[in-house]
N, C-alpha and C positions, 0 to 999 in steps of 0.2 A: 730535700725536706728542710723543713721550716720549723723553728719554737717560736711563735710569737712570731717577732719582725727580725729572726734572726737565722739568716740561712745557713745551710750543714752542707757541706763539700759531699759526704757520705753518710754511711748509717750506721756507723759505731760510736762507742763512747765509753772512754775508761770512767772505771765506777771508783766512789770514794771508798778508800780503805786505809784503815788510821794507822798512823806507822811506814807507809807503802806510799800513797799520793803527794808526797812532798813534790815543790819543785822541781828538783833533780829529776827524780823518775818519770814525773808528768813531762818534762823536756825530752827524754829520752824517748817515750813512745810515741810523742808528738813527730817526732823525727821518722818513726815506723810506720806513719801514715792514719794514725785513730784521727776522725772528725773532731770531737770533742772530747777535753779532760776535764776532770772533776777534781777538789782538791778534797784533802782528809776533811773530815767532820769538825765543824767550828763550832764552840760554844758562845751561844748569845749574851750567857751572863760575863762569860770571860772578857766579852768585846765591852759592854756595858761596863766594867771596874776596868777597863785597860791594861788588862793582863798580857804581860809581854812574851808569856809561853804563844798563847793566844793569838799575839798580832804577829808570831814568826809565822804559823801556820799560813798567813795570808801571801807571804812574799810571792811572787809572778814574777813574769817574763813577758815578754810582747812575743817571742818565737811559738810560746804555747799557746796561743789564742789560738778558736775562742774557748773562754774557761769561764767554767761552773764554779761557785762556792756552794758547800753545802754548810745550812747551819744549824744545830738542835738548841730547842729550849722547850720548856711549858707556860713561859708568860709572853702575851702578848705585845706589852711593851717594849720587854726586850727582845724581841725576836726584831718588829718593826725597827727599834734603834741599830740593832747589826745590822740588818738589811740595808737601811737606809747609808749608814755609814760604809759598809762595805761598797756599796753601789756609789757613793760620791767617789770613791778613789780613781774611777774612770779606767780601770783596768780591767776588771769584770762584767762579764757579757750575760751571764744566769746567775739569776739567786733559786739556791736550791733549798727545799724545806725535808727533814729526813723523818719520815712517819714510819722507819721502820726497824731501827736498831733494837735489840732485843736484850742487850749486854744489860744484866740488872741495876746496875749506878747509875745508868739514863732512865731505863724504865721507873726507876723507885722515886723519881724526880717530877714524873708523866711527863715524860718528854719521848722522845723516839715512836716505837711502838703503841706505847702506852696512850699517844695521842688518838689512835683507832678506833679504841674506846670512851674517848671522852669529845662526844659530838661539838659541846656548844665550846670548849676552850679553842677544837682544832678550828673553828669555824670563827669564832674571835682573831686568832694568831695570822689565817691566812688573809682575812679582813683588814687586818690590821698592815699586814706585810705590802699586800696589794697594794695598799693604798698610797705608800710612800715610793714606790718603787716604778722606775720609767722602763729599764730593761727586763726581760721574761721571767717570768716566776716558775719554777716545777718543783714537785713534789716525787720523793722516794718511798714509796709503801712496801707492805707484807701485804699476803691473803687475807690475815686478821688475825683474831684472837681462838677460830675454828677452821678448820679443812673444806667452806664451803664457800669463802670467797666471796659471801656478801658482803661483808663491812670493808672490802677491797672494793667495790663496786657502790658503795653508799658513799666512802667517804671522797671518791674519784669524782662520783658527780657533784657532789655539795662544794670541791675542791674547783671544778667548770663552773661552776657557776658562780665563784667566789673571784673569778679570772684568772685563775691559773691556766697557763699556757702549755703544759706538756707531763705526764704522769710515768712514773717508771714502776714499774711492777716485781717486785722479786715472790712468787708466788708459792712461798713457805709460810707458815704458820708463828706465830710468836713463840710459841713454845718449842718450837722443831730448832731453832738455831740455823745451822748450817745441814744438819743432818737430815736422812733419808731424801728424796726426788724432791723437784720443782716440779708444781703440776701446771704445765705450760697452757692446760688446758682453760685455766681461771684468766690467763693474757687475751688469749682468743673471745672470751667472754667480756672484759673488760674493754677490749678494742670493739665490738658491737654497741656496747653502750654510749662511749664516748664519741666525740666529735673530734674533739682536740690531740694530739700525738701520742701512742702508747709506746712507750721502750720497755723491749723483754728485756729482763735479768735474770739470771741462775741455772745453771748448769750447763754454761757454756765453757767447755773445755777443747774445743778447737774448731777451728774456720768452717767445716762442715756443720757444725752444731748450731752456730749462728745462722747461718742459711737455712738451714733446718725449721730453727725457732722462727725466721721470718714468715715462711713458708706455710707453717703450721699453723701461727697464729694469726696472720697478717698484720703485724707490730708492723710501726714505723721504722723501728730502727733498734739496735742491742746495746747492751750496756754489758760488759767484763768486766773481771776485777782479777779473780786469781789467778786466773791461766795468763794473761797478761804480764803476769810476774816474770815466768820463766820462756813467753815469748812475745816480745811486745809485737811482732810482726801481726800477730795473729788479726789484727784490724784491716791490715792493709788486704791482706787474704783475705776476709769476709767481703770486701769489697769488691775484690776482684773477681771472686766467683759470683758474686749478684751480678756482675757487669756482664758475666760469661766469657772472664776472663781467664789463663791460666794462674794458678796461684802460685806466687814465689814463695820455698821455702829457702828460709836462709842455711847459708854455709856455713862447715864451724868456722870460720874465717872470718864470717860476721858477727856470728856469736861473740867469738873471743873479741872482738873487737867494740862488743856492744858493753862488752865486763868491763873493759879499759876504760871506756869513755862515763859510764855510769862509776867508777873509781874517781875519774878525773872532776866530774860534775860533785859528787858529792863532799869532795876533800874542798874545791870552791866555795860549795855552799854551808858548809857545816862546819869545817876546818880541820885538819889531818886526823885526832886522834880520836875525834866521835864519828868520823866519818869512818876510819879504818875500821873503830867497833862495829859499826853498822853493818860493814861490809863482809864481815866473817858469817852472817847469817844470808844474807843476800846474794851474796854471787852463786852461792848451790842451786840458786834457779834454775841459771842457766844449764847445769852441766846434769841435770838429774838422767841419770841411767845410760850416758857415756862410759865407757870405757876409762878403769882407773878413779873415776868421779870420787870414790869412797879416800883416796890418798889427796887428792885435791881438796877435800872438805877439811882433813885432818887440819893439811899444811896449812889453811887459812885460818885457823882458829885463832891463832895470837898476832897477826900482821896488826903491826902499828904504825907503819908509815906507808903513803903512796908508793915508794919505790918499792918495798917490799910484797907489795901486791900485786903491781905489776908485775916482777920477777916471778910472782909464783906463776900469775896468770899464764907469762910467756913458755917456762918451765914445761908447764902443762901440753901446753899448745904445742911446743916442739916436740913432747913426749906420744901425742896422739899422730902429729905428720910423720914420725918416723915407724910407727905403726904400720902405715896404709902406703908406704913404699914398696 
């Protein structure tokens, strides 16, 4: 598959997730076989005013590429400035514009999914951003403000006319948030209306779900978010099934090694104290449903050093191994 001039080796994309898809996590997921990673949502105004926090979100590494950076905002000049500034860094392969965030503080500024009912401003933003870019431009949308999906088709068609290279659809309405079920039929309808690639997103909990979405909708790739938090291998599993190969299920040893790797890259990326605070909630992603996981969860709530985190991981692994002998 290609997005504009950028070829992708597979059909899987890591969704942008605030507080999750930072550089250390993207590097972990890349090692597990994803085709394309996406940054956390980056504020265009933050870049316009040289926010240090916003700049931190743009940290990248050569080993995670290809990389998509998602920006959000409601003013065409700020969005164009952000897109141009990011693309000139030389370490980003795609700029993605957020048309789907339904968080109140984003929507009330006119950004995110609010753009799906502000056609003129959406058009101005797309035209302004496309004008300053030489790299591919994509957008991520919802089904709109009602369940019909017509807003998604209209916005996506307009985006295609403005030179957007691919569209990702999360087929839930603005008011749904993440509640209810994603309407995959809307992905199929959108695919029928566009000539550019359509990427499906929503309710992919397992590798088999990803394959079912592609088969049911005809979409060109799938974007996975929350399911990747506990199983970064889901991307290589989806591609394996699509290629007619046997799906690799990670062993407990591989999962524990992933946990250790996540601790290491987060400490290296954020510093020991901030990383350990983060690990108190992140490490539980990998052990959900495992025997004794509640004790492990309690043990990591107070970790304050890399050594302590690794010792708790080692202890839990040894406990599980002793029970299976």
